[in-house]
C-alpha positions as a Markdown table, in Angstrom:
| # | Residue | x | y | z |
|---|---|---|---|---|
| 1 | Leu | 147.5 | 81.2 | 110.7 |
| 2 | Asn | 144.8 | 81.5 | 108.0 |
| 3 | Leu | 147.5 | 81.6 | 105.2 |
| 4 | Val | 149.3 | 78.6 | 106.6 |
| 5 | Met | 146.0 | 76.5 | 106.6 |
| 6 | Arg | 145.3 | 77.4 | 102.9 |
| 7 | Arg | 148.7 | 76.3 | 101.8 |
| 8 | Glu | 148.2 | 73.0 | 103.5 |
| 9 | Gly | 144.8 | 72.5 | 101.9 |
| 10 | Lys | 143.1 | 73.2 | 105.2 |
| 11 | Ser | 140.4 | 75.8 | 105.5 |
| 12 | Asp | 138.3 | 77.4 | 108.2 |
| 13 | Gly | 135.6 | 78.3 | 105.7 |
| 14 | Ser | 136.3 | 81.9 | 105.6 |
| 15 | Trp | 137.5 | 82.2 | 102.1 |
| 16 | Ile | 135.4 | 81.7 | 98.8 |
| 17 | Arg | 136.1 | 78.7 | 96.7 |
| 18 | Pro | 137.0 | 79.4 | 93.0 |
| 19 | Glu | 134.7 | 76.7 | 91.7 |
| 20 | Leu | 131.6 | 78.4 | 93.3 |
| 21 | Val | 132.6 | 81.7 | 91.9 |
| 22 | Ala | 132.9 | 80.3 | 88.3 |
| 23 | Ala | 129.6 | 78.4 | 88.8 |
| 24 | Cys | 127.8 | 81.5 | 90.0 |
| 25 | Ala | 129.3 | 83.7 | 87.1 |
| 26 | Ala | 128.3 | 81.1 | 84.5 |
| 27 | Val | 124.7 | 81.0 | 86.0 |
| 28 | Leu | 124.4 | 84.9 | 86.2 |
| 29 | Leu | 126.1 | 85.6 | 82.8 |
| 30 | Leu | 124.4 | 82.9 | 80.7 |
| 31 | Pro | 121.1 | 84.8 | 80.4 |
| 32 | Val | 122.8 | 88.0 | 79.4 |
| 33 | Val | 124.8 | 86.2 | 76.8 |
| 34 | Ala | 121.8 | 84.5 | 75.4 |
| 35 | Ile | 119.8 | 87.8 | 75.4 |
| 36 | Leu | 122.7 | 89.5 | 73.3 |
| 37 | Ala | 123.0 | 86.6 | 71.0 |
| 38 | Tyr | 119.1 | 86.7 | 70.4 |
| 39 | Lys | 119.3 | 90.4 | 69.8 |
| 40 | Gly | 122.2 | 89.9 | 67.4 |
| 41 | Val | 120.2 | 87.4 | 65.2 |
| 42 | Ser | 116.7 | 88.7 | 65.7 |
| 43 | Phe | 117.0 | 90.8 | 62.6 |
| 44 | Gln | 118.1 | 87.7 | 60.7 |
| 45 | Leu | 114.9 | 85.8 | 61.9 |
| 46 | Ala | 112.8 | 88.7 | 61.1 |
| 47 | Tyr | 114.2 | 88.7 | 57.6 |
| 48 | Phe | 113.6 | 85.0 | 57.3 |
| 49 | Phe | 109.9 | 85.2 | 58.4 |
| 50 | Asp | 109.2 | 88.1 | 56.2 |
| 51 | Asn | 110.5 | 86.2 | 53.2 |
| 52 | Ile | 108.6 | 83.1 | 54.0 |
| 53 | Ala | 105.2 | 85.1 | 54.2 |
| 54 | Val | 105.8 | 86.0 | 50.5 |
| 55 | His | 105.4 | 82.8 | 48.5 |
| 56 | Pro | 107.3 | 82.7 | 45.2 |
| 57 | Cys | 105.5 | 82.9 | 42.0 |
| 58 | Thr | 108.3 | 81.8 | 39.7 |
| 59 | Phe | 109.9 | 78.5 | 39.6 |
| 60 | Gln | 112.7 | 77.0 | 37.5 |
| 61 | Ala | 114.4 | 73.5 | 37.1 |
| 62 | Lys | 116.9 | 71.9 | 34.9 |
| 63 | Thr | 116.1 | 69.0 | 32.6 |
| 64 | Gln | 118.4 | 66.2 | 32.1 |
| 65 | Asn | 119.5 | 67.9 | 28.7 |
| 66 | Gly | 120.8 | 70.9 | 30.6 |
| 67 | His | 117.8 | 73.1 | 29.4 |
| 68 | Thr | 116.1 | 75.4 | 32.1 |
| 69 | Leu | 112.3 | 75.3 | 32.3 |
| 70 | Gln | 110.6 | 78.3 | 33.9 |
| 71 | Trp | 107.1 | 78.6 | 35.3 |
| 72 | Asp | 105.6 | 82.1 | 36.0 |
| 73 | Met | 102.4 | 82.1 | 38.0 |
| 74 | Ser | 102.5 | 85.7 | 39.0 |
| 75 | Ala | 99.1 | 86.4 | 37.3 |
| 76 | Leu | 97.2 | 83.7 | 39.3 |
| 77 | Pro | 97.2 | 85.1 | 42.9 |
| 78 | Arg | 94.0 | 86.6 | 44.0 |
| 79 | Ala | 94.1 | 89.5 | 46.3 |
| 80 | Lys | 91.4 | 91.9 | 47.8 |
| 81 | Ser | 92.9 | 94.9 | 46.1 |
| 82 | Lys | 92.2 | 93.4 | 42.8 |
| 83 | Cys | 88.7 | 92.0 | 43.6 |
| 84 | Gln | 85.9 | 93.2 | 41.6 |
| 85 | Thr | 83.2 | 91.8 | 43.7 |
| 86 | Ala | 82.0 | 92.4 | 47.1 |
| 87 | Arg | 83.3 | 89.2 | 48.4 |
| 88 | Cys | 86.7 | 87.9 | 47.1 |
| 89 | Arg | 87.0 | 84.1 | 46.8 |
| 90 | Asp | 90.0 | 82.0 | 47.1 |
| 91 | Tyr | 90.6 | 78.9 | 44.9 |
| 92 | Ala | 88.7 | 75.9 | 46.1 |
| 93 | Val | 89.3 | 72.3 | 45.0 |
| 94 | Ala | 86.8 | 69.5 | 46.2 |
| 95 | Arg | 87.6 | 65.9 | 46.7 |
| 96 | Glu | 84.9 | 63.7 | 47.9 |
| 97 | Asp | 84.1 | 65.0 | 51.5 |
| 98 | Glu | 87.0 | 67.5 | 51.7 |
| 99 | Val | 87.4 | 71.0 | 50.2 |
| 100 | Phe | 90.8 | 72.6 | 49.9 |
| 101 | Tyr | 90.8 | 76.5 | 50.0 |
| 102 | Leu | 93.9 | 77.9 | 48.6 |
| 103 | Asn | 95.6 | 80.9 | 47.0 |
| 104 | Ile | 98.7 | 80.8 | 44.6 |
| 105 | Cys | 101.6 | 82.7 | 45.5 |
| 106 | Gly | 100.0 | 84.1 | 48.6 |
| 107 | Asn | 98.0 | 83.5 | 51.8 |
| 108 | Thr | 94.3 | 83.0 | 51.4 |
| 109 | Met | 92.0 | 85.8 | 51.9 |
| 110 | Asn | 89.1 | 84.1 | 53.7 |
| 111 | Lys | 89.6 | 81.7 | 56.5 |
| 112 | Pro | 86.9 | 78.9 | 56.4 |
| 113 | Arg | 84.0 | 78.9 | 59.0 |
| 114 | Glu | 85.4 | 75.5 | 60.4 |
| 115 | Cys | 88.8 | 77.1 | 61.1 |
| 116 | Arg | 87.3 | 80.2 | 62.8 |
| 117 | Gln | 85.1 | 77.9 | 65.1 |
| 118 | Leu | 88.0 | 75.6 | 65.9 |
| 119 | Tyr | 90.4 | 78.6 | 66.9 |
| 120 | Gly | 87.6 | 80.8 | 68.4 |
| 121 | Gly | 87.6 | 83.7 | 65.9 |
| 122 | Glu | 89.1 | 85.0 | 62.7 |
| 123 | Ser | 91.9 | 86.7 | 64.2 |
| 124 | Arg | 93.1 | 83.6 | 65.9 |
| 125 | Val | 93.3 | 81.5 | 62.9 |
| 126 | Pro | 97.1 | 81.2 | 61.5 |
| 127 | Thr | 97.5 | 82.7 | 58.1 |
| 128 | Ser | 98.1 | 80.1 | 55.5 |
| 129 | Met | 98.3 | 79.3 | 51.7 |
| 130 | Gly | 95.6 | 77.0 | 52.1 |
| 131 | Tyr | 93.1 | 75.2 | 54.4 |
| 132 | Gln | 91.7 | 71.7 | 54.3 |
| 133 | Val | 88.2 | 71.4 | 55.6 |
| 134 | Arg | 86.1 | 68.2 | 55.9 |
| 135 | Leu | 82.5 | 68.7 | 54.8 |
| 136 | Ser | 79.5 | 67.7 | 56.9 |
| 137 | Pro | 77.3 | 64.9 | 55.4 |
| 138 | Ala | 74.6 | 67.6 | 54.8 |
| 139 | Trp | 76.8 | 69.3 | 52.1 |
| 140 | Ser | 78.2 | 68.0 | 48.9 |
| 141 | Ala | 81.4 | 69.4 | 47.5 |
| 142 | Arg | 80.0 | 70.2 | 44.2 |
| 143 | Ala | 77.2 | 72.2 | 45.7 |
| 144 | Leu | 79.6 | 74.0 | 48.1 |
| 145 | Leu | 81.8 | 75.0 | 45.1 |
| 146 | Ser | 78.8 | 76.3 | 43.1 |
| 147 | Leu | 77.9 | 78.8 | 45.7 |
């Protein structure tokens, strides 16, 4: 009797509908497929972020005449391993009431006090090639850079 009812499109609710099975399978399999896909490309993401952390020191560009111009700034980065003093300093550029701390071809060595206060500690400040800090009215940019 049940077989006859299914052929006629009638049901007593005792059998499982294929649409529900497909929907449940999709809901259950989607996270598994996402995890496998992520694991498959995670090494590529790690490679990408490793390369982004190392900033290039050589640049080249073609002129309109077809000549290639090259710039090599590999001697300019400052590193703690090459530092001769007790406190290594990053490059600093002052403009009116702002100071830019930067390192060429690498991340800065020292994180500004304002950034440490904003993020709640040195370890929480994201690494960066540079930081922009607004000076308080008590400090002048020239006095700060002369320290």
